[in-house]
KEFIFI-351117 format. One record per residue: residue number from 1; residue in one letter; x negated, y, z negated of N, C-alpha, C in turn. Coordinates in steps of 0.05 Angstrom, whole numbers. Layout:
BEGIN
NUM;a;X;Y;Z;X;Y;Z;X;Y;Z
...
END
This chain:
BEGIN
1;x;-276;1864;-1889;-263;1863;-1915;-279;1846;-1934
2;x;-283;1855;-1959;-298;1839;-1978;-280;1818;-1991
3;x;-292;1795;-1997;-278;1775;-2012;-274;1784;-2041
4;x;-251;1776;-2052;-247;1782;-2080;-266;1763;-2096
5;x;-271;1772;-2120;-289;1756;-2137;-278;1728;-2142
6;x;-252;1726;-2146;-239;1700;-2151;-242;1682;-2127
7;x;-237;1694;-2103;-239;1677;-2079;-268;1668;-2074
8;x;-286;1686;-2080;-314;1679;-2076;-322;1656;-2094
9;x;-312;1656;-2119;-318;1633;-2137;-305;1608;-2127
10;x;-281;1611;-2115;-267;1587;-2105;-282;1574;-2082
11;x;-293;1591;-2064;-309;1581;-2042;-334;1567;-2052
12;x;-346;1580;-2072;-371;1568;-2083;-365;1541;-2095
13;x;-342;1538;-2108;-335;1513;-2120;-331;1491;-2099
14;x;-319;1499;-2076;-315;1481;-2054;-342;1471;-2044
15;x;-360;1489;-2040;-387;1482;-2031;-400;1462;-2049
16;x;-399;1468;-2075;-411;1450;-2095;-397;1423;-2095
17;x;-370;1424;-2092;-355;1399;-2091;-362;1381;-2069
18;x;-371;1391;-2047;-379;1375;-2024;-409;1368;-2026
19;x;-422;1375;-2047;-450;1368;-2051;-469;1384;-2034
20;x;-460;1408;-2026;-476;1425;-2009;-487;1448;-2025
21;x;-506;1462;-2014;-517;1486;-2026;-518;1508;-2007
22;x;-523;1532;-2017;-524;1555;-1999;-546;1552;-1978
23;x;-568;1538;-1986;-590;1533;-1968;-583;1516;-1944
24;x;-562;1499;-1948;-554;1482;-1926;-543;1497;-1902
25;x;-534;1522;-1907;-523;1538;-1886;-542;1559;-1876
26;x;-567;1559;-1887;-586;1580;-1881;-596;1577;-1852
27;x;-598;1599;-1838;-609;1598;-1811;-639;1592;-1813
28;x;-650;1578;-1793;-679;1573;-1793;-694;1599;-1794
29;x;-715;1599;-1810;-731;1624;-1813;-747;1631;-1789
30;x;-752;1611;-1772;-768;1616;-1747;-763;1593;-1728
31;x;-769;1599;-1703;-764;1580;-1681;-790;1576;-1666
32;x;-800;1551;-1667;-826;1544;-1655;-823;1525;-1631
33;x;-844;1523;-1616;-845;1504;-1593;-869;1486;-1597
34;x;-865;1460;-1593;-887;1441;-1595;-889;1427;-1567
35;x;-911;1432;-1553;-915;1422;-1526;-936;1399;-1526
36;x;-928;1376;-1517;-948;1354;-1516;-950;1345;-1487
37;x;-971;1329;-1482;-976;1318;-1455;-964;1290;-1452
38;x;-952;1279;-1472;-945;1251;-1473;-920;1246;-1456
39;x;-919;1224;-1441;-895;1216;-1427;-874;1206;-1447
40;x;-849;1206;-1438;-828;1196;-1455;-832;1168;-1465
41;x;-846;1152;-1449;-850;1123;-1455;-870;1118;-1477
42;x;-886;1138;-1485;-907;1134;-1504;-896;1135;-1533
43;x;-890;1112;-1544;-877;1111;-1571;-896;1120;-1593
44;x;-922;1121;-1588;-941;1130;-1609;-933;1158;-1619
45;x;-922;1174;-1602;-915;1202;-1609;-892;1204;-1627
46;x;-878;1182;-1632;-855;1183;-1651;-865;1191;-1679
47;x;-889;1183;-1686;-900;1190;-1712;-906;1220;-1714
48;x;-916;1231;-1692;-920;1260;-1691;-893;1275;-1694
49;x;-873;1265;-1680;-847;1277;-1682;-835;1275;-1710
50;x;-841;1254;-1724;-831;1251;-1751;-844;1273;-1769
51;x;-870;1278;-1764;-884;1300;-1778;-871;1327;-1773
52;x;-865;1332;-1747;-852;1357;-1739;-825;1361;-1754
53;x;-809;1339;-1752;-783;1340;-1764;-784;1346;-1794
54;x;-803;1333;-1808;-805;1337;-1837;-814;1365;-1844
55;x;-833;1375;-1828;-842;1403;-1833;-820;1423;-1828
56;x;-803;1418;-1808;-780;1435;-1803;-762;1436;-1828
57;x;-757;1413;-1840;-740;1411;-1863;-753;1424;-1888
58;x;-779;1418;-1891;-793;1428;-1915;-795;1459;-1915
59;x;-798;1470;-1891;-803;1499;-1890;-780;1515;-1877
60;x;-757;1502;-1873;-734;1515;-1862;-740;1530;-1835
61;x;-751;1514;-1816;-756;1525;-1789;-744;1506;-1769
62;x;-744;1514;-1744;-734;1497;-1722;-756;1495;-1701
63;x;-761;1471;-1692;-782;1466;-1672;-770;1451;-1648
64;x;-775;1461;-1624;-768;1446;-1600;-793;1429;-1592
65;x;-788;1403;-1589;-810;1386;-1578;-806;1383;-1548
66;x;-826;1391;-1532;-823;1389;-1503;-848;1376;-1491
67;x;-844;1361;-1471;-865;1346;-1458;-858;1340;-1429
68;x;-878;1334;-1412;-872;1325;-1385;-862;1296;-1386
69;x;-838;1291;-1377;-826;1264;-1381;-844;1241;-1369
70;x;-858;1247;-1347;-874;1226;-1335;-904;1229;-1342
71;x;-910;1247;-1360;-938;1251;-1368;-955;1266;-1348
72;x;-942;1280;-1330;-957;1296;-1310;-968;1321;-1323
73;x;-994;1322;-1327;-1007;1344;-1341;-1001;1371;-1328
74;x;-999;1371;-1302;-994;1396;-1287;-967;1408;-1296
75;x;-948;1392;-1305;-922;1402;-1314;-925;1418;-1340
76;x;-947;1413;-1355;-950;1427;-1380;-954;1457;-1375
77;x;-966;1464;-1353;-969;1492;-1347;-943;1507;-1346
78;x;-923;1494;-1334;-896;1506;-1333;-884;1508;-1361
79;x;-889;1487;-1377;-878;1488;-1405;-890;1511;-1421
80;x;-916;1516;-1417;-928;1539;-1431;-917;1565;-1421
81;x;-914;1567;-1395;-902;1591;-1383;-874;1596;-1394
82;x;-859;1575;-1397;-831;1578;-1408;-832;1586;-1437
83;x;-852;1576;-1452;-854;1583;-1480;-859;1613;-1483
84;x;-876;1624;-1466;-881;1653;-1467;-856;1668;-1460
85;x;-842;1659;-1440;-818;1673;-1430;-796;1673;-1451
86;x;-795;1652;-1467;-774;1649;-1487;-780;1663;-1513
87;x;-804;1674;-1516;-812;1689;-1540;-809;1673;-1566
88;x;-819;1649;-1566;-819;1633;-1591;-835;1648;-1613
89;x;-829;1641;-1637;-844;1653;-1660;-872;1641;-1663
90;x;-877;1619;-1650;-903;1606;-1650;-902;1582;-1632
91;x;-926;1574;-1623;-928;1551;-1604;-950;1533;-1614
92;x;-944;1507;-1613;-965;1486;-1617;-967;1471;-1591
93;x;-992;1466;-1583;-996;1452;-1558;-1021;1434;-1559
94;x;-1020;1412;-1544;-1044;1396;-1540;-1060;1409;-1517
95;x;-1085;1402;-1516;-1102;1411;-1493;-1110;1387;-1477
96;x;-1091;1377;-1462;-1096;1352;-1447;-1116;1357;-1424
97;x;-1115;1380;-1412;-1134;1387;-1391;-1140;1417;-1393
98;x;-1163;1423;-1404;-1170;1451;-1410;-1170;1468;-1384
99;x;-1183;1458;-1363;-1185;1473;-1338;-1158;1479;-1326
100;x;-1140;1460;-1329;-1113;1464;-1318;-1096;1483;-1334
101;x;-1100;1483;-1360;-1083;1499;-1378;-1093;1526;-1385
102;x;-1119;1531;-1381;-1131;1555;-1392;-1120;1581;-1379
103;x;-1107;1579;-1356;-1095;1602;-1344;-1068;1609;-1355
104;x;-1055;1590;-1369;-1028;1594;-1379;-1027;1606;-1407
105;x;-1046;1598;-1424;-1045;1606;-1452;-1047;1637;-1457
106;x;-1062;1652;-1440;-1063;1681;-1444;-1036;1694;-1444
107;x;-1016;1681;-1431;-989;1693;-1431;-977;1693;-1459
108;x;-985;1673;-1476;-975;1673;-1503;-988;1696;-1519
109;x;-1014;1700;-1515;-1028;1721;-1528;-1017;1748;-1521
110;x;-1010;1752;-1495;-999;1777;-1486;-972;1783;-1500
111;x;-958;1763;-1509;-933;1766;-1523;-936;1766;-1553
112;x;-962;1764;-1562;-968;1762;-1591;-954;1738;-1604
113;x;-954;1716;-1589;-943;1691;-1599;-966;1674;-1610
114;x;-966;1668;-1636;-987;1652;-1648;-989;1624;-1636
115;x;-1013;1615;-1632;-1018;1588;-1619;-1035;1571;-1638
116;x;-1027;1547;-1642;-1043;1527;-1656;-1046;1503;-1637
117;x;-1069;1492;-1634;-1073;1469;-1617;-1075;1444;-1634
118;x;-1067;1421;-1623;-1067;1396;-1638;-1073;1372;-1620
119;x;-1080;1350;-1632;-1085;1325;-1619;-1109;1326;-1600
120;x;-1104;1330;-1574;-1126;1330;-1555;-1138;1357;-1552
121;x;-1163;1358;-1544;-1178;1383;-1540;-1200;1385;-1561
122;x;-1220;1400;-1554;-1242;1404;-1573;-1237;1430;-1589
123;x;-1252;1433;-1611;-1249;1457;-1627;-1258;1481;-1612
124;x;-1279;1478;-1595;-1288;1501;-1579;-1267;1509;-1559
125;x;-1255;1489;-1545;-1234;1495;-1526;-1211;1510;-1540
126;x;-1204;1501;-1563;-1183;1513;-1578;-1189;1543;-1584
127;x;-1213;1548;-1593;-1221;1576;-1599;-1221;1593;-1573
128;x;-1231;1581;-1552;-1233;1596;-1526;-1205;1603;-1516
129;x;-1185;1586;-1522;-1158;1592;-1513;-1143;1612;-1531
130;x;-1157;1620;-1552;-1145;1640;-1570;-1127;1628;-1592
131;x;-1130;1601;-1596;-1114;1588;-1617;-1124;1596;-1645
132;x;-1106;1596;-1664;-1114;1603;-1691;-1130;1581;-1704
133;x;-1124;1556;-1698;-1139;1534;-1708;-1131;1509;-1692
134;x;-1147;1488;-1696;-1141;1462;-1683;-1138;1441;-1704
135;x;-1117;1424;-1701;-1112;1401;-1718;-1115;1376;-1702
136;x;-1135;1360;-1708;-1138;1335;-1692;-1163;1320;-1699
137;x;-1169;1301;-1683;-1192;1283;-1686;-1213;1289;-1665
138;x;-1237;1296;-1673;-1258;1300;-1653;-1263;1274;-1638
139;x;-1256;1273;-1612;-1254;1247;-1598;-1281;1234;-1594
140;x;-1301;1249;-1587;-1328;1237;-1583;-1338;1226;-1609
141;x;-1335;1241;-1631;-1343;1231;-1657;-1329;1206;-1665
142;x;-1303;1205;-1659;-1287;1181;-1666;-1297;1157;-1651
143;x;-1303;1161;-1625;-1313;1139;-1609;-1340;1130;-1618
144;x;-1357;1149;-1626;-1384;1142;-1635;-1384;1128;-1662
145;x;-1366;1137;-1680;-1364;1124;-1706;-1355;1094;-1702
146;x;-1337;1090;-1684;-1328;1062;-1678;-1351;1047;-1666
147;x;-1366;1060;-1648;-1389;1046;-1635;-1411;1039;-1655
148;x;-1416;1056;-1675;-1436;1050;-1695;-1429;1025;-1711
149;x;-1403;1021;-1715;-1394;996;-1728;-1400;972;-1711
150;x;-1395;976;-1684;-1400;954;-1666;-1430;948;-1664
151;x;-1446;969;-1664;-1475;966;-1662;-1486;950;-1686
152;x;-1474;956;-1709;-1482;941;-1734;-1476;911;-1731
153;x;-1457;904;-1714;-1450;876;-1710;-1464;864;-1686
154;x;-1483;880;-1675;-1500;869;-1653;-1488;872;-1625
155;x;-1467;889;-1622;-1454;892;-1596;-1470;910;-1578
156;x;-1473;901;-1553;-1488;916;-1533;-1473;921;-1507
157;x;-1452;906;-1502;-1435;910;-1478;-1406;911;-1487
158;x;-1390;926;-1472;-1362;928;-1480;-1345;936;-1456
159;x;-1319;933;-1459;-1299;942;-1440;-1281;963;-1455
160;x;-1279;986;-1443;-1262;1007;-1454;-1236;1008;-1437
161;x;-1214;1000;-1449;-1188;999;-1435;-1174;1025;-1438
162;x;-1174;1041;-1417;-1163;1068;-1418;-1135;1069;-1404
163;x;-1115;1073;-1420;-1087;1073;-1409;-1078;1101;-1402
164;x;-1094;1122;-1408;-1086;1149;-1401;-1110;1164;-1389
165;x;-1121;1153;-1368;-1144;1165;-1355;-1138;1192;-1343
166;x;-1112;1199;-1341;-1104;1226;-1331;-1113;1248;-1350
167;x;-1118;1240;-1375;-1128;1259;-1395;-1158;1258;-1396
168;x;-1172;1278;-1387;-1202;1277;-1385;-1215;1271;-1412
169;x;-1202;1281;-1434;-1215;1277;-1460;-1213;1249;-1470
170;x;-1196;1232;-1458;-1195;1204;-1466;-1222;1190;-1462
171;x;-1236;1199;-1442;-1262;1186;-1436;-1283;1193;-1458
172;x;-1278;1214;-1474;-1297;1220;-1496;-1298;1198;-1516
173;x;-1276;1184;-1521;-1276;1161;-1539;-1294;1139;-1528
174;x;-1291;1133;-1502;-1307;1113;-1489;-1337;1121;-1489
175;x;-1342;1146;-1484;-1369;1156;-1482;-1383;1155;-1509
176;x;-1369;1163;-1530;-1380;1161;-1557;-1388;1133;-1565
177;x;-1370;1114;-1558;-1375;1086;-1564;-1399;1076;-1548
178;x;-1400;1083;-1522;-1422;1074;-1505;-1448;1085;-1515
179;x;-1449;1110;-1522;-1474;1122;-1532;-1484;1109;-1557
180;x;-1465;1101;-1574;-1472;1089;-1600;-1486;1062;-1596
181;x;-1476;1046;-1576;-1488;1019;-1573;-1508;1018;-1550
182;x;-1512;1041;-1536;-1531;1042;-1515;-1522;1029;-1489
183;x;-1496;1031;-1483;-1484;1019;-1459;-1479;1040;-1438
184;x;-1475;1031;-1413;-1468;1049;-1391;-1438;1053;-1390
185;x;-1429;1077;-1396;-1400;1081;-1397;-1387;1077;-1370
186;x;-1399;1086;-1349;-1387;1085;-1323;-1379;1057;-1314
187;x;-1395;1037;-1322;-1389;1010;-1314;-1372;995;-1335
188;x;-1365;1010;-1357;-1351;997;-1379;-1322;1005;-1381
189;x;-1314;1025;-1366;-1287;1036;-1369;-1268;1024;-1348
190;x;-1245;1015;-1357;-1224;1005;-1340;-1200;1024;-1340
191;x;-1193;1036;-1317;-1170;1053;-1314;-1146;1034;-1312
192;x;-1133;1029;-1335;-1113;1007;-1336;-1085;1015;-1329
193;x;-1079;1042;-1328;-1052;1050;-1324;-1036;1046;-1350
194;x;-1010;1050;-1349;-993;1048;-1373;-973;1026;-1372
195;x;-972;1010;-1350;-953;988;-1349;-964;964;-1364
196;x;-950;954;-1384;-960;933;-1401;-968;908;-1385
197;x;-952;900;-1366;-959;876;-1351;-984;880;-1334
198;x;-986;904;-1323;-1010;911;-1307;-1035;912;-1325
199;x;-1033;923;-1349;-1056;924;-1367;-1065;896;-1374
200;x;-1047;879;-1381;-1054;852;-1389;-1069;838;-1366
201;x;-1058;841;-1342;-1070;828;-1318;-1098;839;-1313
202;x;-1101;865;-1314;-1127;878;-1308;-1148;870;-1329
203;x;-1141;870;-1354;-1159;862;-1375;-1168;833;-1372
204;x;-1149;816;-1366;-1155;787;-1362;-1174;784;-1338
205;x;-1169;798;-1317;-1186;796;-1293;-1214;806;-1299
206;x;-1216;828;-1313;-1243;839;-1320;-1259;820;-1337
207;x;-1246;808;-1357;-1261;790;-1375;-1269;764;-1361
208;x;-1253;756;-1342;-1260;732;-1326;-1284;737;-1308
209;x;-1285;761;-1296;-1306;767;-1277;-1331;779;-1291
210;x;-1328;785;-1317;-1351;796;-1333;-1352;780;-1359
211;x;-1359;754;-1357;-1358;736;-1380;-1378;744;-1402
212;x;-1397;761;-1397;-1417;769;-1417;-1408;793;-1434
213;x;-1384;802;-1429;-1373;825;-1444;-1370;817;-1473
214;x;-1382;831;-1491;-1382;824;-1520;-1359;836;-1535
215;x;-1349;859;-1525;-1329;874;-1541;-1308;887;-1523
216;x;-1285;892;-1536;-1264;907;-1522;-1256;930;-1540
217;x;-1253;954;-1528;-1243;977;-1542;-1219;988;-1528
218;x;-1196;989;-1541;-1172;1000;-1529;-1166;1028;-1541
219;x;-1153;1045;-1526;-1150;1073;-1535;-1124;1079;-1548
220;x;-1108;1059;-1554;-1082;1064;-1567;-1065;1039;-1564
221;x;-1042;1039;-1578;-1024;1016;-1576;-1014;1009;-1548
222;x;-1012;1030;-1531;-1003;1025;-1503;-1021;1005;-1489
223;x;-1047;1007;-1494;-1066;989;-1482;-1073;966;-1501
224;x;-1072;971;-1527;-1079;950;-1546;-1060;926;-1546
225;x;-1034;932;-1545;-1014;910;-1546;-1017;890;-1523
226;x;-1019;899;-1498;-1023;880;-1476;-1050;866;-1477
227;x;-1071;881;-1488;-1097;869;-1490;-1097;847;-1511
228;x;-1082;850;-1532;-1079;829;-1552;-1068;804;-1539
229;x;-1048;807;-1522;-1037;784;-1508;-1057;771;-1489
230;x;-1073;788;-1475;-1092;778;-1456;-1113;761;-1470
231;x;-1125;771;-1491;-1147;756;-1505;-1136;731;-1519
232;x;-1111;733;-1528;-1099;709;-1540;-1095;687;-1520
233;x;-1084;694;-1497;-1079;674;-1476;-1105;662;-1465
234;x;-1126;678;-1466;-1152;668;-1457;-1168;653;-1478
235;x;-1157;651;-1502;-1170;637;-1523;-1193;653;-1536
236;x;-1192;679;-1533;-1214;696;-1543;-1207;711;-1569
237;x;-1182;708;-1578;-1173;721;-1602;-1191;713;-1626
238;x;-1203;732;-1639;-1220;726;-1662;-1248;719;-1654
239;x;-1253;716;-1628;-1279;709;-1618;-1293;733;-1605
240;x;-1277;749;-1589;-1288;773;-1577;-1285;796;-1596
241;x;-1305;813;-1599;-1304;836;-1617;-1284;856;-1605
242;x;-1264;863;-1621;-1241;879;-1611;-1234;901;-1631
243;x;-1234;925;-1622;-1226;948;-1638;-1207;966;-1622
244;x;-1192;982;-1635;-1173;1000;-1621;-1170;1026;-1636
245;x;-1157;1044;-1622;-1149;1070;-1634;-1119;1068;-1640
246;x;-1111;1079;-1662;-1083;1083;-1669;-1069;1056;-1675
247;x;-1048;1058;-1690;-1035;1034;-1701;-1005;1033;-1693
248;x;-996;1008;-1689;-967;1002;-1688;-964;975;-1701
249;x;-941;963;-1700;-936;938;-1714;-953;915;-1702
250;x;-956;915;-1676;-972;893;-1663;-1001;896;-1671
251;x;-1012;920;-1672;-1039;925;-1679;-1043;917;-1709
252;x;-1024;924;-1726;-1026;917;-1754;-1027;887;-1757
253;x;-1011;872;-1743;-1011;843;-1744;-1038;832;-1735
254;x;-1048;843;-1713;-1074;834;-1702;-1097;839;-1721
255;x;-1096;861;-1736;-1116;866;-1757;-1114;845;-1779
256;x;-1090;839;-1787;-1086;820;-1809;-1096;792;-1801
257;x;-1091;784;-1776;-1099;756;-1768;-1128;755;-1757
258;x;-1142;778;-1756;-1170;778;-1748;-1175;781;-1718
259;x;-1153;785;-1702;-1157;790;-1674;-1171;816;-1669
260;x;-1163;837;-1684;-1175;863;-1682;-1191;869;-1708
261;x;-1216;879;-1704;-1233;886;-1726;-1223;909;-1743
262;x;-1216;930;-1729;-1206;954;-1742;-1192;972;-1723
263;x;-1177;991;-1734;-1163;1011;-1719;-1173;1038;-1727
264;x;-1181;1055;-1708;-1189;1082;-1715;-1164;1099;-1717
265;x;-1161;1111;-1740;-1135;1125;-1746;-1139;1155;-1746
266;x;-1123;1169;-1729;-1124;1198;-1728;-1101;1211;-1743
267;x;-1086;1195;-1758;-1064;1205;-1774;-1046;1224;-1759
268;x;-1031;1213;-1739;-1014;1230;-1722;-993;1246;-1736
269;x;-983;1235;-1759;-963;1250;-1775;-973;1278;-1782
270;x;-999;1279;-1789;-1010;1305;-1796;-1012;1324;-1772
271;x;-1016;1312;-1748;-1018;1329;-1724;-991;1341;-1717
272;x;-969;1330;-1727;-943;1343;-1723;-936;1361;-1746
273;x;-941;1352;-1771;-933;1367;-1795;-949;1392;-1799
274;x;-975;1390;-1800;-992;1412;-1808;-989;1437;-1790
275;x;-990;1434;-1763;-987;1458;-1746;-961;1473;-1751
276;x;-939;1458;-1754;-913;1472;-1759;-913;1485;-1786
277;x;-924;1471;-1806;-925;1482;-1833;-942;1508;-1834
278;x;-964;1507;-1820;-982;1531;-1819;-968;1554;-1805
279;x;-955;1549;-1783;-940;1571;-1769;-918;1582;-1787
280;x;-904;1564;-1801;-882;1573;-1818;-892;1591;-1841
281;x;-915;1583;-1853;-926;1599;-1875;-936;1627;-1864
282;x;-949;1627;-1841;-959;1652;-1830;-936;1670;-1822
283;x;-914;1658;-1811;-891;1674;-1804;-878;1686;-1829
284;x;-877;1671;-1850;-865;1681;-1875;-882;1704;-1886
285;x;-909;1701;-1884;-927;1721;-1895;-931;1745;-1877
286;x;-921;1743;-1852;-923;1765;-1833;-953;1771;-1826
287;x;-969;1749;-1825;-996;1752;-1816;-1006;1725;-1806
288;x;-1030;1726;-1793;-1041;1701;-1782;-1067;1694;-1796
289;x;-1068;1699;-1822;-1092;1693;-1837;-1092;1662;-1843
290;x;-1110;1648;-1828;-1110;1619;-1829;-1118;1609;-1857
291;x;-1138;1621;-1869;-1148;1612;-1895;-1127;1617;-1917
292;x;-1113;1639;-1915;-1092;1644;-1935;-1069;1624;-1932
293;x;-1062;1619;-1907;-1040;1600;-1902;-1048;1572;-1910
294;x;-1073;1565;-1905;-1082;1538;-1913;-1083;1535;-1943
295;x;-1091;1556;-1957;-1091;1555;-1987;-1063;1551;-1998
296;x;-1044;1564;-1985;-1016;1561;-1993;-1005;1534;-1987
297;x;-1013;1523;-1964;-1005;1496;-1956;-1015;1475;-1976
298;x;-1040;1478;-1984;-1053;1459;-2002;-1040;1459;-2030
299;x;-1026;1480;-2036;-1012;1482;-2062;-982;1475;-2060
300;x;-973;1470;-2035;-945;1465;-2031;-937;1437;-2042
301;x;-919;1435;-2061;-913;1409;-2072;-901;1389;-2053
302;x;-885;1399;-2033;-873;1380;-2014;-895;1368;-1996
303;x;-914;1385;-1987;-936;1375;-1971;-953;1355;-1986
304;x;-959;1362;-2011;-976;1344;-2026;-962;1317;-2031
305;x;-936;1318;-2033;-921;1293;-2037;-922;1276;-2012
306;x;-921;1289;-1988;-924;1273;-1963;-951;1259;-1962
307;x;-972;1273;-1970;-998;1261;-1969;-1000;1237;-1988
308;x;-988;1240;-2011;-989;1219;-2031;-972;1195;-2022
309;x;-948;1201;-2012;-930;1179;-2005;-940;1162;-1982
310;x;-954;1175;-1963;-963;1162;-1938;-992;1156;-1938
311;x;-1007;1162;-1959;-1035;1156;-1960;-1051;1172;-1940
312;x;-1044;1197;-1935;-1057;1213;-1914;-1079;1231;-1926
313;x;-1100;1236;-1911;-1123;1251;-1921;-1134;1270;-1899
314;x;-1124;1295;-1898;-1135;1314;-1879;-1163;1323;-1889
315;x;-1179;1332;-1870;-1206;1342;-1877;-1206;1372;-1870
316;x;-1210;1389;-1890;-1209;1418;-1885;-1237;1428;-1878
317;x;-1239;1441;-1855;-1265;1452;-1847;-1264;1483;-1849
318;x;-1284;1496;-1838;-1286;1525;-1840;-1261;1538;-1828
319;x;-1252;1528;-1805;-1229;1540;-1792;-1208;1520;-1784
320;x;-1217;1496;-1777;-1199;1476;-1767;-1193;1455;-1788
321;x;-1174;1437;-1781;-1167;1415;-1799;-1169;1389;-1783
322;x;-1186;1371;-1792;-1189;1345;-1779;-1170;1325;-1791
323;x;-1156;1311;-1773;-1138;1290;-1782;-1151;1262;-1780
324;x;-1175;1261;-1770;-1189;1235;-1768;-1218;1241;-1760
325;x;-1235;1219;-1756;-1226;1191;-1756;-1227;1178;-1784
326;x;-1207;1161;-1788;-1207;1142;-1810;-1206;1114;-1799
327;x;-1209;1094;-1815;-1210;1067;-1805;-1191;1049;-1821
328;x;-1174;1034;-1807;-1156;1015;-1819;-1167;987;-1814
329;x;-1173;972;-1835;-1185;946;-1833;-1168;926;-1849
330;x;-1178;901;-1850;-1164;881;-1866;-1163;889;-1895
331;x;-1182;906;-1904;-1183;913;-1932;-1160;933;-1940
332;x;-1151;949;-1921;-1130;969;-1928;-1105;967;-1911
333;x;-1104;946;-1894;-1081;944;-1875;-1054;941;-1890
334;x;-1054;927;-1913;-1029;923;-1927;-1018;949;-1937
335;x;-1035;968;-1943;-1026;994;-1953;-1011;1010;-1932
336;x;-1020;1007;-1907;-1009;1025;-1886;-991;1011;-1866
337;x;-991;984;-1865;-976;970;-1844;-946;975;-1845
338;x;-935;979;-1870;-907;984;-1873;-899;1012;-1862
339;x;-919;1029;-1859;-914;1056;-1850;-921;1060;-1820
340;x;-932;1039;-1808;-941;1041;-1780;-918;1048;-1761
341;x;-923;1067;-1744;-903;1076;-1725;-883;1097;-1736
342;x;-885;1102;-1762;-867;1122;-1774;-883;1145;-1786
343;x;-902;1138;-1804;-917;1159;-1817;-947;1155;-1815
344;x;-956;1133;-1802;-984;1127;-1798;-990;1120;-1769
END
């Protein structure tokens, strides 16, 4: 039965009276899946999740964020298999272990489910897996760029504190740094695990037994925060050359007080926002034309506002979008420290 015109206007008035709009009741235009390798305990991914959530709101889509709770990469295979079985409108995934995952992704292609890769993985791996594009930071390049800064300061030996050695690509950061300063990576990497107390103890033990170590490189807040405590207790804060990847409140404070030289920033917010936005645009356009979707994204006022509000700068390449590396130093830390852990 059709509503009378009078009743329809009455309902519309009620909606307006409650401060709602017709769009508030709109069904999501598409349903996506975002698969990461991160364990539940890794708070760094909260910034990625914030990007996903905002893209969902900006483009009226729904995204499921799924991950192996304990960080077991092997469990990602099952998550990809489930994504194919559930017929999502699109999938975003990290490439934590290419060899382990390469057998699962063809199931998405067989269902004509668009795939975008993000965060970990190389651009070549992304293309080989059939992804439309990759959004992330080239890990070896990021490590090398950090190492070149160390080389300019005369650094020749270092300790790379790796808290997620289960991810093969994590070593690319260490390798790039080692190559830049001419060090032996194999003798410079510490498989620290993810327990904060254990990381602090292992770093302290390494520095005591290797007193000629000139620099420390940590691969993220999970290893940076305990390492800050270790060097502080040993009286090395501000004396040992110290850099890290990624930012949180403790890293921001350490940059301000001079304990950490700089933080290599891969802009995780963009790694969540851009893939979902691109999938949403392509779904709306009923095609997978990456360049067309990217052109539309670059003109989107909501997206441009996010970039301006959070000081974010993606780099557009022929096919992919780089979210880093950038560098946060004492010169620009005040600009981003208030956003650390949320949007930076």
